[in-house]
N, C-alpha and C positions, 0 to 999 in steps of 0.2 A: 589111769592111776599111777601115778609115782610115788614110790615110798622115799619117803627120808629117815631116816634110823640117826639118833639123836640128833637132832639139826635146830635150829632156830627160830623164832621169826623173819630175820629179816632173810634166811635162806630161802623162806616159804612165800614171802612177797617177793622174792628173785623168781622162784618158779611158776608164780604165779603168771609172770611178764612172760618169760620164755614160754610158757603153755598157749597164751592167746598169738604170739608171734608165729609160732610154729603152726600156728591153725589159720593163718591169715586175718587173723581181724586183731590189732593193736587196741583197737578204742573198748573201753569198756562195757557199755552199756549197762548197766547195772542202777538198778535205784534203790537200794538198801544195802547193808550187813543182815543176816540172820545169823543169830547163834544159837546153837543146839545144845544142850548140857545136856548128856546121857550117860548112862552107866554098859559097861560091855555089852550084856546080854543084849539093851536095848538099840544101841548104837547102829545098827545097821538098819533096822526098820524106821527110825527117828532119822536116818539122814533120805530114805526113801522118801518119806514123808516131806520132806524140807524141798526136794528135785522135782517131786509133785508140787508143789506151791508155789516152787519156781516159776514155772511152765508158765503161771499168769504174774507172779509177781518175781523179774528177774534180779537175782543176788548172789554174792558173794556169803556165803552158804559155810561158817564154820563149826564143823562138830566137834564137843570137848570131851572128852572120855577120862576122866579123876581116878587113878587109882591110888595107889598105897601111899601115903605120905609118906613116908619110912624111904631109908635109903638113899642114895644118889641121883639128884635132880637128873630126869632124861627127858626130852621131847622128841614122839615121836609123831609123824605127819604121812597121812596121805591125800597127795593135789593132782586136782584136774578138772580138765573143761569137759564141754561139750557133753557127748553122751544124750541127745536129743532133748536138751535143755541150754536155756538162754545162764551165763553166768560162771561164777566159778565157784568150786568146792575143796573144803580140805577134813579130813577126819583127823583130829590131833589129839595123842594119847599123851598124859602127861601122870608123869609116876617123880617121887620122892618131896623134895620140899619145898618145889614148884607148884604143888600143886596146890600150897595155901597161899600160893597169890597168882591164881590160874588169869588176872585182869592184867598179869606184865607182860603176858604169853598174846591174849587175846588184842589188847590195845596197838601195838602197831600193825595191825591187818584189817584194823577198821577202814573201810573204802570215806575218804576224805569227802566235809559238807555235803552227808547225806542221813537218813534216820540209819539209827541201830535197834533189831529187834532182839529179843531174845527169848526162846522158851526153853519150860526145864520141860523133859519127857520123862522122867519118874518123878524121885521129890524132889521138891521144893522148898527153899528156903522159909520159914516162918515170914520172913518182912522181905521181899525181893527188894523195896527198893533203899534197905540198907544194906543189900550183898554188895562186893563189891566188882562182880561182873552186872548185877540188878542196873549199879548207879552208873555203867557205862550207855544204857539202855533207853531209848524216850519211851517204848515198849515192851513190857513185860509180862509174858502169857505163862500162868504154871496149869497144872491141870491136878485137880484134886482128886479127881475119877481114878488116877493113875494110880497112888496111894497106895504101898503097901496093907497096910493098916490107918486108922483110926481117918476115914476119907472127910466124911462128915467135923471132925474136930480141923483137920488140915485146911475143910474150903472155909470154917468160920475165922481160922485163923489170917485167913487173905481176905478175909469182910475187915476183920479189925485194922489189919495192915495197909487197908488199902491208902493207895497215893494214887493221882492222876497217870496214867498210865498204865497202870494194873489191871489185869484182867484175868479169865480163867477160862477153861473150855471146856468146862461144865455150863455156864454162863451161855456160851454159844449154842451150846446142844439145843437149848430150850429156844433159837431165835422160831422157829417153822409155829412150835407151841405157843407162842407170843402172837406173831403175828394170825395166826387163825381167832387167837381166842379175840385181840383187840376187831378183827374184823366183824367178826358174830356180834360182839356188843353195838356198832357200828350198826349193823341192821336192826338190834334188838334196844333202844338206850336206856330200856328200861333201868330203876335201882337195881342195883347188886345186894343182895341181904346177907350172903354169907358163900363161900368156897369150900371146894374140898379138894384135894388132890392127893391121887394114891398112885404108890409109885414102891419100886423095892425096897426092904425097910434099910438099906445104906444107899442114899442115891444125894449127891450133893447136887443134881441138876433139879431133881425135886425140892429141895432146902429151897434152894433160888428160888423157883416158880412159885412154891406158897411166899417168902418175903415180898416178888414183883407184884404177885395179886393183892396182897395187906397193905402195898405202898401206894398203889397205883388205885386201889376203891376204897381203901380206909374199912377192909371188915375184917370178921374173923375170918380166919383162913385154917380148917382141920385137915392134918398131915396123917395119912392112910398107908396103912402096907398091902403090899399083894406081891405073885409072884414072877413080875416084868412081863419082860423086858423092858426094864428103864421104865420113866411113866406109861400108865398105864389109861389114868383115867383123872380128869379136869372136870368137875361140877362148877357151875356160880347158879344159887340159888337168884330169882330175881324175883320181882312183883308178878310179872305174868308167866311164870313158869321157869325150870331147869333148861341152862343151856351146858351141855353136858361135849365132852370130846374126847373119845375113847380110843383108842389103840392096843390090841392085844398080841400082836402077830412083830410086830417090828416094822412093819410096815407098809399099812393101810389103816388108816382112823374112821371113824365117822363121828361127822359131828351133826348133834340133836340140837333143834331150837323151836319155842313156841311157834304154832303156826305154820310151820315148813316143813317138807317131807326129810329123814335123815338122807344125809350126802357124803357120801367117802371120799375123804382125800388124801391124796399122797404125804404120810409124814414118817419117811423113811429115819433110819437111824442111821445118823453117816457116819463115815470113816475120818479118822485123823488128818486126811489129806486135805477133804473139805471142809471138814474146821479150822485147820489153822488157813488155808487158803482166802478163805472170810474175814478171821481177825485180821491175814495182811490187807485189806483192801479199806481197814481207816488206821490210822495211825494216831488221833486227837484222843485225849481223854473218850470214855464212854460214860457221858454225863446220866443216862438211865442206870447203868450198871450201877455208878459212886451211890444213888441214891437206896437201890437194890441192896448194896452192901453192907449202909448204915442201918436200915429196917431191919436187917438179919440180924445185927451186932444187937438191937435194939430185943430185935424180938428173945435173944440169948438171954438177955440180962432179967426181960420179965418173967424169963420160967416159961417162956409159950413154944419155944422152938424144941419140941418133941415130936415124937411119932407114936399115936396112939395105937392099941390093939392093931391085930389083920381086920381089917373091911371083909364081911362077908362074902367070898366066891370074889372078892377081889373089885368089888362093887361100892360104891358112898351110897354109905345108911342113909343120906337126906332123902334120898327119894323113895316116894309113896310104890306100894306092890306093885300095881297096875304097870306105875311109871318103869319099874325094875324090867319087868318082864316083856316091856318091848322093849327096852334097853337091851336085854340078852339075844330076843329075836334079831335086830338088829345086829350086835356086834358078832352073832354067827354068821349072817351074810356079808357082814365084809369082812370073816374071814375067810367064807368059801371063796370069796370075790379077790381077796388079796392070792390065793393059790394059784386060782385061775389065772392073775395077773403078774406072777414071782417072776422076778428078772428082766421084766418088759418094761418096769416104771424109771423114771432117770428125774434128777434134780431133786428129789424129795428131799422134806425138812426133816430136823436134826431127829 
């Protein structure tokens, strides 16, 4: 990494060209520009996540650290290429008046005729589309779960200000849950009467999953609390019996459905690098997320977006006593299986 002190966008761009020539690869071979906005504490981890995603999606990674807007304007940067990944990267630190206009530093560094993606690794603006940096991007990624406080409110704000190209990593985290539940309903196409989602008290992903179920199934969804980690139970009450998907260790889940033996399924909580890589695979608007965001806003307006009291033992209370006992035994078996297979499963869901 080459360190440039009190520099300019032109000098950073020139360093990119010089580094490529010195490496013997003047051609760029990059498919997008990835802007990462992070604070000083999280910048190194955010850049690591960006570099990991760049292995699958070669990109020019522009990390932005926005310091105090007071004092004289100053731009410092660390620029580099290679290190086992395709693409270029620069960690740019802004101080002073220029902090109020970060787009002026980023705009000259965008790759021509290619998509621009921005990821706020920490606190994100309530309306990413109206943000000066967000206006440069075709895809805007936030993460309500990374907010220091009011995560639920932050998720609702993102849904309220949704525009094509917006998404949140809370939505990406439930990809595996949505896929397994959809597959279970394909095998048991009976009418769903109601649904229950059990998760940690503060869980933007659980709120989105509840809104998705309400929007797709047109049923009332009960949201209950557990000790986690993350989402622990989803129960769909159907005409033929309950379909349940439970995960208590964050790694292995158990899928139960009427007339079928319980099945262990991989449903690991994924890291940020896997989540970001998934989001970079599609750069078009996500219509399902858009519909879910609208439903979540409507539920909030109707006063239905509230978590109830803690579910007994973290289980959904709609099940009968007999069903709950069988479910507990299955969950215990799943936990034992997870311990025996810890560290051996890969490619698991969120």
